[in-house]
C-alpha positions as CSV (number, residue, x, y, z in Angstrom):
1,M,17.2,4.1,27.5
2,S,17.8,0.5,26.9
3,I,19.1,-1.1,23.9
4,T,16.5,-3.7,24.2
5,L,14.0,-1.0,23.0
6,V,15.5,-1.1,19.8
7,S,15.6,-5.2,18.8
8,N,15.5,-6.8,15.7
9,S,15.7,-10.3,14.7
10,Y,18.1,-9.4,11.7
11,L,20.2,-7.6,14.2
12,D,20.1,-10.5,16.8
13,E,20.8,-13.2,14.5
14,N,23.9,-11.7,12.8
15,S,25.2,-10.5,16.3
16,A,25.3,-14.2,17.5
17,K,27.3,-15.3,14.0
18,I,29.5,-12.4,14.7
19,R,30.6,-13.3,18.5
20,A,31.7,-16.6,17.0
21,K,34.2,-15.1,14.4
22,P,37.7,-14.6,14.9
23,V,39.4,-11.3,14.3
24,P,43.0,-10.8,13.4
25,W,43.9,-8.8,16.5
26,E,47.7,-10.0,16.3
27,G,48.0,-9.1,12.8
28,Y,46.7,-5.6,13.4
29,Q,49.1,-5.4,16.0
30,R,52.1,-6.5,14.0
31,A,50.7,-4.0,11.4
32,G,50.9,-1.1,13.8
33,L,47.2,-0.6,13.8
34,I,46.5,-1.5,17.6
35,T,49.2,-1.3,20.5
36,S,50.3,-4.2,22.5
37,E,48.0,-2.7,25.6
38,E,45.2,-2.7,23.2
39,L,45.9,-6.1,21.8
40,S,46.3,-7.5,25.3
41,L,42.9,-5.9,26.4
42,M,41.1,-7.3,23.4
43,K,42.2,-11.0,23.9
44,K,40.6,-10.6,27.2
45,V,37.2,-10.3,25.8
46,D,37.7,-11.9,22.5
47,R,35.2,-15.0,22.1
48,Q,35.3,-15.5,25.9
49,S,32.3,-16.6,27.7
50,K,29.6,-14.0,28.8
51,A,30.3,-14.5,32.4
52,K,33.9,-13.6,32.1
53,V,33.5,-10.7,29.9
54,E,30.8,-9.3,32.6
55,T,33.4,-9.7,35.2
56,L,36.1,-7.6,33.4
57,L,33.3,-5.1,32.6
58,T,32.2,-4.8,35.8
59,S,35.9,-4.0,37.2
60,D,37.1,-2.1,34.2
61,G,34.1,-1.0,32.2
62,P,35.3,2.6,31.3
63,T,38.4,1.5,29.8
64,Y,37.0,-1.0,27.4
65,A,34.6,1.4,26.4
66,A,37.1,3.7,25.5
67,L,39.0,1.0,23.6
68,Y,36.1,-0.3,21.6
69,L,35.5,3.6,20.6
70,R,39.4,3.8,19.7
71,L,39.4,0.7,17.4
72,L,36.0,1.7,15.8
73,K,37.6,5.0,15.1
74,K,40.9,3.4,13.5
75,L,40.0,0.3,12.1
76,Q,38.5,-0.2,8.8
77,R,37.6,-3.4,7.8
78,V,33.7,-4.6,7.9
79,D,34.1,-7.6,9.9
80,T,36.2,-6.0,12.6
81,Q,33.8,-3.0,12.6
82,S,31.0,-5.6,13.0
83,C,33.0,-7.3,16.2
84,I,33.5,-4.0,17.6
85,L,29.8,-2.8,17.6
86,V,28.5,-6.0,18.9
87,L,31.2,-5.6,22.0
88,I,29.7,-2.3,22.6
89,A,26.3,-3.2,22.4
90,D,26.9,-6.4,25.0
91,A,28.6,-4.0,27.1
92,L,25.5,-2.1,27.4
93,T,23.4,-5.2,28.0
94,D,23.7,-7.9,30.5
95,R,23.8,-11.3,28.2
96,T,24.8,-13.4,31.3
97,T,21.1,-15.2,31.5
98,L,19.2,-16.3,28.5
99,L,15.8,-15.5,30.3
100,L,16.3,-12.0,30.6
101,L,18.3,-9.2,29.0
102,L,19.1,-6.5,32.0
103,D,20.1,-3.4,30.7
104,H,22.6,-1.0,32.4
105,E,22.1,2.8,32.0
106,E,24.9,3.0,34.7
107,R,27.1,1.9,31.8
108,I,26.1,4.6,29.1
109,P,28.3,7.2,31.0
110,W,31.2,4.7,30.1
111,F,31.1,5.6,26.7
112,T,29.9,9.4,26.6
113,N,32.4,10.1,29.0
114,A,35.3,9.2,26.5
115,S,34.9,12.5,25.0
116,Q,37.3,13.9,27.6
117,S,40.0,12.1,26.6
118,D,39.0,12.5,22.5
119,P,36.7,15.1,21.3
120,E,35.6,13.0,18.5
121,L,34.2,10.3,20.7
122,P,32.0,8.5,21.4
123,Y,29.8,9.8,18.2
124,G,32.4,10.7,15.4
125,P,33.2,6.8,14.5
126,L,29.7,5.9,14.9
127,L,28.3,8.9,12.8
128,R,30.9,8.0,10.1
129,I,29.9,4.2,9.7
130,L,26.3,5.3,9.0
131,D,27.7,5.5,5.6
132,S,28.7,1.9,5.6
133,Q,27.7,-0.1,2.5
134,D,27.4,-2.8,4.8
135,D,23.7,-3.2,6.2
136,F,24.7,-5.1,9.5
137,V,27.2,-2.2,10.3
138,Q,24.9,0.4,9.5
139,L,22.3,-0.9,11.3
140,K,24.1,-1.7,14.4
141,A,25.7,1.9,14.6
142,T,22.2,3.1,14.3
143,Q,20.9,1.2,17.3
144,I,24.0,2.3,19.4
145,L,23.5,5.7,18.6
146,T,20.0,5.7,19.5
147,V,20.5,4.4,22.8
148,L,23.3,7.2,23.6
149,L,21.9,10.3,21.9
150,S,18.4,9.3,23.6
151,S,20.4,9.5,27.1
152,E,22.1,12.6,26.7
153,K,21.4,14.8,29.6
154,S,22.1,18.0,27.7
155,P,20.4,18.9,24.2
156,I,21.9,17.1,21.4
157,Q,24.0,18.9,18.9
158,P,22.9,19.2,15.3
159,Q,26.2,17.9,14.1
160,Q,25.4,14.7,15.7
161,L,21.6,14.3,15.5
162,H,21.1,15.6,11.7
163,P,23.3,13.0,10.1
164,F,21.7,10.3,12.4
165,L,18.3,11.7,11.4
166,N,19.5,12.1,7.5
167,T,20.2,8.0,7.8
168,L,16.8,7.2,9.5
169,A,15.2,9.0,6.6
170,L,16.8,6.6,4.1
171,L,16.0,3.6,6.1
172,V,12.6,4.4,6.7
173,V,11.5,4.5,2.9
174,N,14.0,1.3,2.5
175,P,12.1,-1.6,0.7
176,S,13.7,-4.1,3.6
177,P,11.3,-4.8,6.1
178,H,13.8,-4.9,8.7
179,K,15.6,-1.6,7.7
180,R,12.1,0.3,8.3
181,D,11.6,-1.5,11.6
182,I,14.8,-0.2,13.0
183,A,14.5,2.9,11.9
184,V,11.1,3.4,13.4
185,Q,12.2,2.1,16.7
186,C,15.0,4.6,16.9
187,L,12.4,7.5,16.3
188,E,10.3,6.0,18.8
189,A,13.0,6.2,21.2
190,I,14.0,9.7,20.7
191,L,11.1,11.5,20.1
192,S,10.5,11.9,23.7
193,R,13.2,14.5,23.3
194,P,11.8,18.3,22.2
195,E,15.1,19.0,20.0
196,C,14.4,15.7,18.1
197,R,10.7,16.4,17.7
198,R,11.7,19.9,16.0
199,A,14.7,18.2,13.9
200,V,12.5,15.3,12.8
201,W,9.7,17.5,11.8
202,A,12.7,20.0,9.8
203,N,13.0,16.5,7.9
204,A,10.3,16.3,5.5
205,S,11.5,13.0,3.8
206,L,11.6,11.5,7.1
207,V,8.2,12.4,8.1
208,G,6.8,11.7,4.7
209,G,8.5,8.2,5.1
210,L,6.4,7.4,8.2
211,V,3.4,8.7,6.8
212,D,4.0,6.6,3.6
213,I,4.6,3.3,5.7
214,L,0.7,4.1,6.9
215,R,-0.7,4.2,3.4
216,H,0.5,0.6,2.4
217,N,-1.2,-1.6,4.7
218,P,1.4,-2.2,7.7
219,T,1.3,-5.0,10.3
220,P,-0.8,-3.7,13.6
221,Q,2.5,-3.4,15.3
222,M,4.0,-1.2,12.7
223,S,0.5,1.1,12.7
224,Y,1.1,1.2,16.3
225,Q,4.8,2.2,16.4
226,V,4.4,4.9,13.4
227,G,1.2,6.3,15.3
228,F,3.5,6.6,18.4
229,C,6.0,8.5,16.4
230,L,3.3,10.9,15.1
231,W,1.7,11.0,18.5
232,L,4.7,12.3,20.1
233,L,5.5,14.6,17.3
234,T,2.4,16.5,17.6
235,F,3.0,17.6,21.0
236,E,5.0,20.5,19.0
237,Q,2.7,23.1,18.3
238,E,4.4,23.8,14.8
239,V,3.4,20.2,14.0
240,A,-0.1,20.2,15.2
241,E,-0.7,23.2,13.0
242,Q,0.9,22.2,9.9
243,I,0.9,18.3,9.7
244,Q,-2.5,18.1,8.4
245,K,-1.7,20.6,5.7
246,R,1.5,19.3,4.5
247,F,0.9,15.4,4.8
248,D,-3.2,15.0,4.9
249,I,-2.9,13.2,8.3
250,I,-6.3,12.9,9.7
251,P,-8.4,10.9,7.0
252,L,-5.6,8.6,7.0
253,L,-5.6,8.1,10.6
254,V,-8.9,7.7,10.5
255,D,-8.7,4.7,8.0
256,V,-6.1,3.2,10.0
257,A,-8.1,3.4,13.2
258,Q,-11.3,2.2,11.6
259,G,-9.5,-1.0,10.2
260,A,-7.4,-1.9,13.3
261,A,-8.2,-4.9,15.5
262,K,-5.7,-4.1,18.2
263,E,-6.6,-1.4,20.8
264,K,-3.2,-0.1,21.2
265,V,-3.3,0.9,17.5
266,I,-6.9,3.0,18.2
267,R,-5.4,4.2,21.5
268,V,-2.4,5.9,20.0
269,I,-4.3,7.4,17.2
270,V,-7.1,8.9,19.3
271,A,-4.3,10.5,21.3
272,T,-3.0,12.1,18.3
273,F,-6.4,13.3,17.4
274,R,-6.7,15.0,21.2
275,N,-3.2,16.4,20.4
276,L,-4.5,18.1,17.2
277,V,-7.8,19.4,18.3
278,S,-6.3,20.6,21.7
279,K,-3.3,22.4,19.9
280,A,-4.4,23.5,16.6
281,P,-8.1,23.3,16.2
282,Q,-8.5,26.0,13.2
283,A,-6.2,23.8,11.4
284,N,-7.5,20.4,11.9
285,L,-11.1,20.7,12.5
286,P,-12.2,21.1,9.0
287,A,-10.5,17.8,7.8
288,M,-12.0,15.9,11.2
289,L,-15.3,17.2,9.8
290,V,-15.1,16.0,6.2
291,A,-13.3,12.6,7.5
292,Q,-16.4,11.6,9.7
293,L,-14.5,11.7,13.1
294,L,-17.4,12.8,15.1
295,P,-19.4,9.7,14.2
296,F,-16.3,7.4,14.5
297,A,-15.5,8.7,18.3
298,K,-19.2,8.4,19.0
299,N,-18.8,4.5,17.8
300,L,-15.6,4.3,19.7
301,S,-17.3,5.6,23.1
302,G,-19.9,2.7,22.8
303,R,-17.1,0.0,23.0
304,K,-15.7,-1.7,26.2
305,W,-11.9,-0.9,26.5
306,T,-9.1,-2.0,29.0
307,D,-7.2,1.1,29.2
308,E,-8.5,3.7,30.8
309,D,-6.7,6.6,29.0
310,I,-8.3,5.9,25.9
311,V,-11.6,6.1,27.4
312,E,-10.8,9.6,28.6
313,D,-9.4,10.5,25.1
314,I,-12.5,9.1,23.2
315,Q,-14.8,10.9,25.7
316,F,-12.7,14.3,25.2
317,L,-12.7,14.2,21.3
318,R,-16.6,13.4,21.3
319,D,-17.4,16.2,23.4
320,E,-15.0,18.6,21.8
321,L,-16.1,17.7,18.3
322,S,-19.6,18.1,19.3
323,A,-19.5,21.4,20.7
324,R,-17.8,22.5,17.7
325,F,-19.5,20.7,15.0
326,E,-23.2,20.9,16.4
327,S,-24.0,24.5,15.5
328,L,-22.3,24.6,11.9
329,T,-24.3,25.5,9.0
330,T,-24.3,23.9,5.9
331,Y,-22.1,26.6,4.3
332,D,-19.7,25.9,7.0
333,E,-19.7,22.3,6.4
334,Y,-18.7,23.3,2.6
335,R,-16.3,25.5,3.5
336,S,-14.7,22.4,5.7
337,E,-14.9,20.5,3.0
338,L,-13.2,22.8,0.7
339,L,-10.5,23.6,3.3
340,S,-9.8,19.8,3.7
341,G,-9.1,19.5,-0.1
342,H,-11.5,16.1,-0.1
343,L,-14.3,17.0,-2.1
344,S,-16.9,14.2,-2.7
345,W,-20.4,14.3,-3.9
346,S,-21.9,15.2,-0.7
347,P,-25.6,16.6,-1.3
348,V,-24.6,20.3,-0.6
349,H,-22.9,20.2,-3.9
350,E,-26.1,19.3,-6.1
351,S,-28.3,21.7,-4.1
352,D,-29.6,24.5,-6.3
353,L,-30.9,26.1,-3.3
354,F,-27.4,26.1,-1.6
355,W,-25.6,27.6,-4.2
356,K,-28.4,30.4,-4.7
357,E,-27.9,31.2,-1.0
358,N,-24.1,30.8,-0.9
359,A,-22.5,31.2,-4.5
360,T,-21.5,34.8,-3.7
361,K,-20.0,33.9,-0.3
362,L,-16.8,32.1,-2.3
363,N,-15.9,36.0,-2.8
364,D,-15.2,36.7,0.6
365,K,-11.9,37.1,2.0
366,D,-10.6,38.0,-1.4
367,Y,-12.0,35.0,-3.0
368,E,-10.7,32.5,-0.5
369,L,-12.5,29.4,-1.4
370,L,-12.9,30.2,-5.2
371,K,-9.1,30.4,-5.1
372,I,-8.9,27.0,-3.3
373,L,-11.4,25.4,-6.0
374,I,-9.2,26.6,-8.6
375,R,-5.9,25.2,-6.7
376,L,-7.6,21.9,-6.6
377,L,-8.3,22.1,-10.3
378,S,-4.4,22.3,-10.7
379,E,-3.1,20.4,-8.3
380,S,-5.0,17.2,-7.3
381,N,-5.0,14.2,-8.8
382,D,-8.3,12.6,-7.8
383,P,-10.8,12.4,-10.3
384,T,-13.5,12.7,-7.9
385,V,-12.1,15.9,-6.7
386,L,-11.4,17.1,-10.2
387,A,-15.1,16.5,-11.2
388,V,-16.7,17.7,-8.0
389,A,-14.4,21.4,-8.1
390,S,-15.3,21.4,-11.8
391,H,-19.0,21.3,-11.2
392,D,-18.8,23.8,-8.3
393,I,-17.1,26.0,-10.7
394,G,-20.2,25.7,-13.3
395,Q,-22.6,26.5,-10.1
396,Y,-20.9,29.5,-9.0
397,V,-21.0,31.3,-12.4
398,K,-24.4,29.7,-12.8
399,H,-25.7,31.7,-10.0
400,Y,-23.2,34.8,-10.1
401,E,-22.7,36.2,-13.5
402,R,-20.0,38.4,-12.4
403,G,-17.9,35.4,-11.6
404,K,-16.9,34.7,-15.0
405,K,-14.7,37.5,-15.2
406,I,-13.3,36.6,-11.7
407,L,-12.7,33.1,-12.6
408,T,-10.8,34.0,-16.2
409,D,-8.5,36.6,-14.2
410,L,-7.9,33.7,-11.7
411,G,-7.1,31.5,-14.4
412,G,-9.9,29.0,-13.4
413,K,-11.4,29.1,-17.0
414,T,-8.1,27.9,-18.7
415,R,-7.9,25.1,-16.2
416,V,-11.6,24.3,-16.3
417,M,-11.2,23.9,-20.2
418,E,-8.1,22.0,-20.1
419,L,-10.0,19.2,-18.1
420,M,-12.3,18.8,-21.0
421,S,-9.8,16.2,-22.2
422,H,-9.2,14.5,-18.9
423,P,-9.2,10.9,-19.3
424,N,-11.8,10.3,-16.8
425,P,-15.3,10.7,-18.4
426,D,-16.7,12.0,-15.2
427,V,-14.4,14.9,-15.0
428,R,-14.7,15.7,-18.8
429,Y,-18.3,15.7,-18.7
430,Q,-18.4,18.1,-15.4
431,A,-15.8,20.5,-16.9
432,L,-17.7,20.5,-20.1
433,I,-21.2,22.0,-18.4
434,S,-18.8,24.4,-16.6
435,V,-17.4,25.6,-19.7
436,Q,-20.5,25.9,-21.3
437,R,-21.7,28.0,-18.6
438,L,-18.8,29.9,-18.6
439,V,-19.2,31.0,-22.2
440,S,-22.7,31.5,-22.4
441,H,-24.4,34.8,-22.5
442,P,-27.6,35.5,-20.1
443,W,-31.1,36.0,-21.9
444,A,-31.3,39.3,-20.0
445,A,-28.1,40.6,-21.7
446,V,-29.4,39.9,-25.6
């Protein structure tokens, strides 16, 4: 892990300004907040040249790492905290050349080993200032924590990981672009660790924030970074099984990939689809069918790519979806559409022959599909879904007379009647037709 992996112009510009600002170290010593020894050490690095500071760190790095963390623990002024955070970040990064930032992974233990002298170090002071009202302090601490946490040799402890992730959850939904950018970069860095993937998945607002970024026309780079996070998450079996149901991710990823100009965006989304198909086909194939992923995969396979991995993933996706979808009946496709929750006016809905042959199948598995239709009527805000579901309820009772009582018992009749006053005219019309069929009496009964 390297600190330049989490980089942002806001942090860079403010760090440069903070390096030039004086800090009243002598005043702190006179007030008894720091010792004379700490003052002496700080004066050697305070606003000194990069080369001089590097020489000191090379000879006495662990001493300075422990010093910075102790000072961060006991000094409360924002400007001082900012200075210490910049010193910590600089210690982890060789700034002796303007042309290249060289990262010192061997320096990370200087900070993590500080726990041997004080169990609260290195994480306690950094986690506390995540609540700072100062943007720079909060974001710089987040950047440094990402480096240290992602470099841990053993699994990260919940008391360290959870407050860190809670901060990322707030940042990822913040209207400020640099806050979202830093949060997503931090997630990219830690999600290679299994305990982080599981903890992120347990934080619904954090995953929801990632998905929401994709819904609001992000830049190609942000699309790639969020896609990369989702790809890493889907290596977890539980995530692959539940992410579509909880976040409706498949149609969204298809839309992003179809509109993407950058190969890397398509590559990471296709790789995510591969994980979803491989690990949890039953949970994801219905939505993939409805989202027309197979035609899209066939289209992608006809393009030229510079990355061999994407060629292999597209081939896998195309072959796997072809094998699974080619034998589907019309009813299988209808069932997939219902399970996905994305109803549209596909030909099957308005086919009398289809309903004549399949209406009673909505009763299978304890009325599984009928209950889904009723749930969509109650939960969906999409006028098309509401109109199609109302229409299908009408077709069901038209071709299965006993369905009227079943629908009434399941609460479907009440909901369809409520939709007769829906603001959308198509929803009102379809609900009206269905209610007429629900309350009508067959000629045979007269």
